[in-house]
C-alpha positions in Angstrom: -49.3 -61.7 19.0 -48.2 -58.1 19.7 -44.5 -57.2 19.6 -43.1 -56.5 23.1 -41.3 -53.2 23.2 -38.5 -52.6 25.7 -38.9 -54.3 29.0 -35.0 -54.0 29.1 -34.4 -56.8 26.6 -35.8 -60.0 25.1 -33.1 -61.9 26.9 -34.5 -60.9 30.3 -38.1 -61.7 29.4 -37.0 -65.3 28.8 -35.9 -65.7 32.4 -37.8 -66.1 35.6 -38.2 -62.9 37.6 -35.7 -62.9 40.5 -36.1 -61.7 44.0 -34.6 -58.2 43.9 -31.4 -57.7 45.8 -31.6 -55.1 48.6 -30.4 -51.6 48.3 -27.4 -50.3 50.3 -28.8 -50.0 53.8 -26.5 -47.2 54.9 -22.8 -46.4 55.1 -20.5 -49.4 54.7 -16.7 -50.2 54.5 -15.1 -52.5 52.0 -11.6 -53.4 50.7 -12.8 -52.9 47.1 -15.9 -51.1 45.9 -17.1 -51.8 42.3 -19.6 -49.5 40.7 -21.7 -51.3 38.1 -22.9 -54.9 38.1 -22.5 -55.6 34.5 -19.9 -58.0 33.0 -16.9 -55.8 33.8 -17.9 -55.4 37.5 -18.9 -59.0 37.9 -15.9 -60.5 36.2 -13.6 -58.2 38.3 -15.4 -59.3 41.5 -15.1 -63.0 40.5 -11.4 -62.9 39.8 -10.5 -60.8 42.8 -12.4 -63.1 45.1 -10.7 -66.1 43.5 -7.3 -64.5 44.0 -7.9 -63.4 47.5 -11.0 -64.8 49.3 -10.3 -62.5 52.3 -11.2 -59.4 50.3 -14.4 -57.6 51.3 -15.8 -56.7 47.9 -19.0 -54.6 47.5 -20.7 -54.1 44.1 -23.1 -51.2 43.7 -25.7 -51.3 40.9 -28.2 -48.6 40.1 -30.9 -51.0 38.9 -30.2 -54.8 38.8 -27.3 -57.0 37.7 -27.0 -57.0 33.9 -29.4 -54.1 33.4 -27.1 -52.3 30.9 -25.4 -53.5 27.8 -24.5 -56.8 29.5 -28.1 -57.9 29.4 -29.1 -56.4 26.1 -26.3 -57.2 23.6 -26.2 -59.4 20.5 -24.6 -62.3 22.3 -21.3 -62.5 20.4 -18.7 -63.9 22.7 -15.9 -63.2 20.2 -12.3 -62.0 20.1 -13.2 -58.7 18.6 -10.8 -56.0 19.6 -12.5 -53.1 21.4 -10.1 -50.5 20.0 -8.3 -49.1 17.0 -5.4 -51.6 16.7 -3.4 -49.4 14.3 -3.6 -46.4 16.6 -2.7 -48.4 19.6 0.3 -49.9 17.8 1.6 -46.5 17.0 1.4 -45.5 20.7 2.4 -48.8 22.4 4.1 -51.0 19.8 2.9 -53.5 17.2 3.9 -56.6 19.2 1.8 -55.5 22.2 -1.3 -55.2 20.1 -0.7 -58.6 18.6 -0.4 -60.0 22.1 -3.7 -58.2 23.0 -5.6 -59.6 20.1 -4.3 -63.2 20.7 -5.2 -62.8 24.4 -8.7 -61.7 23.4 -9.1 -64.7 21.2 -8.1 -67.0 24.1 -10.5 -65.2 26.4 -13.4 -66.7 24.5 -12.5 -70.1 25.8 -11.8 -68.7 29.3 -15.4 -67.5 29.5 -16.7 -70.8 28.3 -14.5 -72.7 30.8 -15.6 -70.6 33.7 -19.3 -70.9 32.8 -18.9 -74.7 32.7 -17.0 -74.8 35.9 -19.5 -72.6 37.8 -22.6 -74.2 36.2 -23.7 -71.1 34.4 -26.1 -72.1 31.7 -25.9 -69.3 29.1 -26.9 -71.2 26.0 -23.2 -71.1 24.9 -22.4 -72.6 21.6 -19.0 -72.0 20.0 -19.8 -72.0 16.3 -17.5 -69.2 15.2 -18.4 -66.1 13.3 -19.5 -65.6 9.7 -19.0 -62.2 8.1 -20.6 -61.7 4.7 -20.2 -59.3 1.9 -23.3 -58.6 -0.3 -21.8 -56.3 -2.9 -18.4 -55.7 -4.5 -17.4 -52.8 -2.2 -18.2 -54.9 0.8 -16.2 -57.8 -0.6 -13.2 -55.5 -1.1 -13.4 -54.4 2.6 -13.9 -58.0 3.7 -10.7 -59.1 2.0 -8.8 -56.2 3.5 -10.3 -57.0 7.0 -9.2 -60.7 6.7 -5.7 -59.6 5.8 -5.6 -57.2 8.6 -6.9 -59.7 11.2 -4.2 -62.1 10.1 -1.5 -59.4 10.5 -2.8 -58.7 14.1 -2.5 -62.4 15.1 -5.8 -64.1 14.1 -4.1 -66.3 11.5 -6.8 -69.0 11.4 -9.5 -66.7 9.9 -10.7 -68.2 6.6 -11.9 -66.4 3.5 -14.9 -68.2 1.9 -16.3 -68.1 -1.6 -20.0 -67.2 -2.0 -20.9 -70.9 -2.3 -18.9 -71.8 0.8 -20.5 -69.1 2.8 -24.0 -70.1 1.6 -23.3 -73.6 2.7 -23.3 -72.2 6.2 -26.0 -69.6 6.0 -28.0 -68.8 2.8 -27.8 -65.0 3.0 -29.2 -63.2 -0.1 -26.9 -61.7 -2.6 -23.8 -63.3 -1.2 -20.5 -62.2 -2.8 -17.9 -63.3 -0.3 -17.6 -64.6 3.3 -15.1 -65.0 6.1 -15.1 -67.4 9.0 -13.5 -66.7 12.3 -13.5 -69.6 14.8 -13.0 -67.4 17.8 -16.6 -66.7 18.6 -19.5 -68.3 20.5 -23.2 -67.5 20.7 -24.5 -66.8 24.2 -27.7 -65.7 25.9 -26.4 -62.4 27.5 -28.8 -62.1 30.4 -28.2 -65.7 31.4 -24.5 -65.0 31.6 -25.0 -61.8 33.6 -27.4 -63.3 36.1 -25.3 -66.4 36.4 -22.2 -64.4 37.2 -24.0 -62.3 39.7 -25.2 -65.5 41.5 -21.7 -67.0 41.5 -19.9 -64.0 42.9 -22.6 -63.7 45.7 -21.9 -67.4 46.6 -18.2 -66.5 46.8 -19.0 -63.9 49.4 -19.2 -60.7 47.3 -22.0 -58.3 48.4 -24.2 -56.8 45.6 -26.5 -53.9 46.4 -29.1 -53.2 43.7 -31.3 -50.2 43.3 -28.4 -48.1 44.5 -27.3 -45.4 42.0 -23.8 -44.0 42.6 -23.8 -40.2 42.2 -20.2 -39.4 42.9 -16.9 -41.3 43.0 -13.9 -39.8 44.8 -10.8 -41.3 46.3 -11.8 -43.6 49.1 -15.6 -43.3 48.6 -18.6 -44.0 46.4 -21.5 -41.8 47.3 -25.2 -42.9 46.9 -28.5 -41.5 48.1 -28.6 -44.5 50.5 -25.2 -43.9 52.0 -21.5 -44.0 51.3 -19.3 -47.0 50.7 -15.7 -46.3 51.8 -12.9 -48.4 50.4 -9.2 -47.8 49.4 -10.0 -49.1 45.9 -13.0 -47.8 43.9 -13.4 -49.3 40.5 -15.9 -47.8 38.0 -17.5 -50.2 35.5 -20.4 -48.1 34.2 -19.8 -48.3 30.4 -22.6 -46.6 28.4 -24.1 -45.1 31.6 -20.9 -43.2 32.4 -22.3 -40.0 31.0 -24.8 -39.9 33.9 -22.1 -39.5 36.5 -20.8 -36.1 37.7 -18.0 -34.8 35.7 -18.0 -37.6 33.1 -20.7 -36.5 30.6 -18.2 -36.2 27.8 -15.9 -39.1 28.8 -17.6 -41.9 26.7 -20.4 -41.3 24.3 -23.4 -43.5 25.0 -23.9 -45.0 21.5 -27.4 -46.6 21.0 -27.8 -50.0 19.4 -31.2 -51.7 18.9 -32.3 -55.3 18.4 -35.3 -57.4 17.5 -36.0 -61.0 18.0 -38.4 -63.1 15.9 -40.8 -65.7 17.1 -39.4 -69.2 17.0 -39.3 -70.4 13.4 -40.4 -73.6 11.9 -38.0 -76.4 10.7 -39.2 -75.6 7.1 -37.9 -72.1 7.3 -34.6 -73.2 8.9 -34.1 -75.8 6.2 -34.2 -73.0 3.7 -31.8 -70.8 5.7 -29.3 -73.4 6.8 -27.4 -72.0 9.8 -26.9 -75.4 11.3 -23.5 -74.4 12.7 -25.0 -71.7 14.9 -22.4 -69.2 13.8 -22.9 -65.5 14.8 -23.6 -63.5 11.6 -22.6 -60.0 10.5 -22.1 -58.1 7.3 -19.7 -55.5 5.9 -22.2 -52.7 5.3 -21.3 -49.4 7.0 -24.6 -49.5 8.8 -23.8 -53.1 9.7 -26.0 -55.8 11.3 -25.1 -58.5 13.9 -27.2 -61.6 14.4 -27.5 -65.0 16.0 -29.6 -68.1 15.9 -30.9 -68.5 19.4 -31.1 -71.7 21.4 -34.9 -71.7 20.9 -34.7 -71.1 17.1 -35.3 -67.4 16.8 -33.2 -64.9 15.0 -32.0 -62.0 17.1 -30.6 -59.2 15.0 -29.3 -55.7 15.8 -28.0 -52.6 14.3 -27.6 -48.8 14.6 -31.1 -47.4 13.9 -31.0 -44.3 16.1 -27.3 -44.2 17.1 -27.2 -41.3 19.5 -29.6 -39.2 21.6 -29.0 -35.5 22.1 -27.0 -34.6 25.3 -26.1 -38.2 25.9 -29.6 -39.2 26.9 -30.3 -42.8 27.7 -33.3 -44.9 26.7 -36.2 -45.8 29.0 -35.7 -49.4 29.9 -34.9 -50.4 26.3 -38.0 -49.0 24.7 -37.6 -48.3 20.9 -39.8 -46.5 18.3 -41.8 -48.6 15.8 -39.6 -47.1 13.1 -36.6 -48.9 14.6 -38.4 -52.2 14.7 -39.5 -51.7 11.1 -36.0 -50.8 10.0 -34.4 -53.9 11.6 -37.2 -56.1 10.2 -36.3 -54.8 6.8 -32.6 -55.5 7.4 -33.5 -59.1 8.4 -35.8 -59.6 5.5 -33.3 -58.3 3.0 -30.4 -60.5 4.2 -32.6 -63.5 4.8 -35.7 -63.3 2.5 -36.8 -66.7 4.0 -37.9 -64.8 7.1 -40.5 -62.5 5.4 -43.8 -62.8 7.2 -42.2 -64.2 10.4 -43.6 -62.3 13.4 -41.3 -60.1 15.4 -41.6 -61.0 19.1 -39.6 -58.2 20.7 -37.8 -55.0 20.0 -35.4 -53.3 22.5 -32.2 -51.1 22.7 -29.3 -50.2 24.9 -26.2 -48.1 25.0 -22.6 -48.9 24.7 -19.6 -46.8 25.7 -17.6 -45.2 22.9 -14.4 -43.3 23.6 -13.4 -40.5 21.3 -10.6 -42.6 19.7 -12.8 -45.7 19.7 -10.4 -47.6 21.9 -11.2 -49.1 25.3 -9.0 -48.7 28.4 -8.3 -50.3 31.7 -6.6 -48.4 34.5 -5.9 -48.0 38.2 -4.2 -45.1 39.9 -2.2 -46.5 42.8 -2.2 -43.1 44.5 -5.9 -42.4 44.6 -7.1 -46.0 44.4 -9.5 -45.1 41.6 -9.7 -47.5 38.7 -12.0 -48.1 35.7 -12.5 -50.3 32.6 -14.7 -49.8 29.6 -15.4 -48.0 26.4 -15.7 -51.3 24.5 -17.3 -49.8 21.4 -19.8 -52.7 21.3 -17.1 -55.4 21.5 -17.3 -56.0 25.2 -18.8 -59.5 25.8 -15.3 -61.1 25.8 -13.2 -58.0 26.5 -15.0 -57.5 29.8 -13.6 -60.8 31.0 -10.1 -59.8 30.1 -10.7 -56.4 31.7 -11.8 -58.1 34.9 -8.7 -60.2 35.1 -6.5 -57.2 34.3 -8.1 -55.1 37.0 -7.5 -57.9 39.4 -3.8 -57.9 38.7 -3.7 -54.1 39.0 -5.5 -54.1 42.3 -3.2 -56.8 43.7 -0.2 -54.9 42.3 0.9 -57.9 40.2 3.1 -57.3 37.1 1.8 -59.8 34.5 1.5 -60.2 30.8 -2.1 -58.8 31.1 -0.9 -55.6 32.8 1.5 -55.1 29.9 -1.2 -55.1 27.2 -1.7 -51.8 25.3 -5.1 -50.8 26.7 -3.7 -50.7 30.2 -3.4 -47.0 31.1 -4.8 -45.9 27.8 -7.0 -42.8 28.1 -8.9 -41.1 25.3 -9.7 -37.5 24.8 -13.2 -36.3 25.7 -15.9 -35.9 23.2 -16.9 -32.5 21.8 -19.6 -30.5 23.7 -23.2 -30.3 22.3 -24.5 -29.6 19.8 -21.2 -30.7 18.0 -21.4 -34.2 19.5 -25.0 -34.8 18.3 -24.3 -33.2 14.9 -21.1 -35.2 14.4 -22.6 -38.6 15.3 -25.8 -38.2 13.5 -24.0 -36.8 10.4 -21.6 -39.7 10.4 -24.4 -42.3 10.4 -26.4 -40.4 7.8 -23.2 -40.5 5.6 -22.9 -44.2 6.2 -26.5 -44.8 5.0 -25.9 -42.8 1.9 -22.6 -44.7 1.3 -24.4 -48.0 1.6 -27.0 -47.0 -1.0 -24.2 -46.0 -3.4 -22.4 -49.4 -2.9 -25.7 -51.4 -3.3 -25.7 -50.0 -6.8 -22.7 -52.0 -7.7 -19.8 -49.7 -6.8 -16.6 -51.7 -6.8 -14.9 -49.8 -4.0 -15.8 -48.1 -0.7 -17.9 -45.0 -1.2 -15.7 -41.8 -0.6 -18.5 -40.5 1.6 -17.8 -43.4 4.1 -14.1 -42.8 3.8 -14.6 -39.1 4.8 -17.0 -40.1 7.7 -14.4 -42.6 9.0 -11.7 -40.0 9.0 -13.8 -37.4 10.8 -14.9 -39.9 13.4 -11.4 -41.4 13.7 -13.2 -44.8 13.5 -11.1 -47.9 12.9 
């Protein structure tokens, strides 16, 4: 069977084709206009409508709900911090960052509880996350990462011996593992589509096939008309660079995935993975993976991390070289999968601020707000962002509005060709560093240390 390429994502091809929602039929008025029907926009609409059912909320989406990263990601509903915790602590205080991390951990269960309450079947299974080190340098970083996570408030993360990690998943060349209970596997497109259906039932209006070209105080302009509202919230993540005046705001980082065909019980018996943990490694060119509800492996990584001038993919299409690269990553980590057919390859973009730290904000004077820049850690963070934007819109002072990412704004990225040269150079350096470390180097390659410093990456 031929490998499907693109078609937005494997996750969407597993769902029935819905009836498209109508485009904006002309000028409209609203109390709140949300630009972007991904997780951020949908969670914000959900919590706003719960808090004040009288609000007239309009969501504008250029394609369809979940079209962006929300419907293409690796399905890790985890407490991963979408930001540089050390940097934020210097700016806003250590205690606030600890509170942020602990709130993110709790947000995992908030998403699970809302999905259950609203009858959203998103294949959710809370099996935790297993991070593995496959050489001495990775093991050294993993120990440091576990120590750091504990310092930032995730005290229940557990360091595992190679044997203990292999009892969970028999990854090749295991040296060390770490288990974090604050993570669940999800089917991303099911969550996005389910959320969209729920907010519509609550009375939120979603217009699809309606690209927003310009946002200004009081209005969101589209080719189909203008939505006027005192509050305009932008939730465009990796597609932000397409909007007027925002090309250098967040870099659209590319991430690609493949999904295997469903695998036999014999193969699973050799792999293990009975706990349905999400799985990642400590390589600089890291991978992220899950065992799906229908017994595939979906795995992703940074094959072609950035396209010149912030260009976006064409409906998730990837080159054959990317599919081959990720297949090699899968077969290396789990040799039991060699020969298993690849069913689908796709990609998408995520928003990366210059300091690798997300932000949530609302200007009470202009009524313009935004949330995003999740650096690939947005599945859970979007829920927290939606609740935080709700408090900001309703002018409520709460523990959420005191978290360090509220009001945080990053510098813009460098102009081209510096942006392209910097990102491509960084990931080339990481690939070289990984090859050095695979040779048995005991500590992190200095090439990666320099790349991290230049990129200001946490």
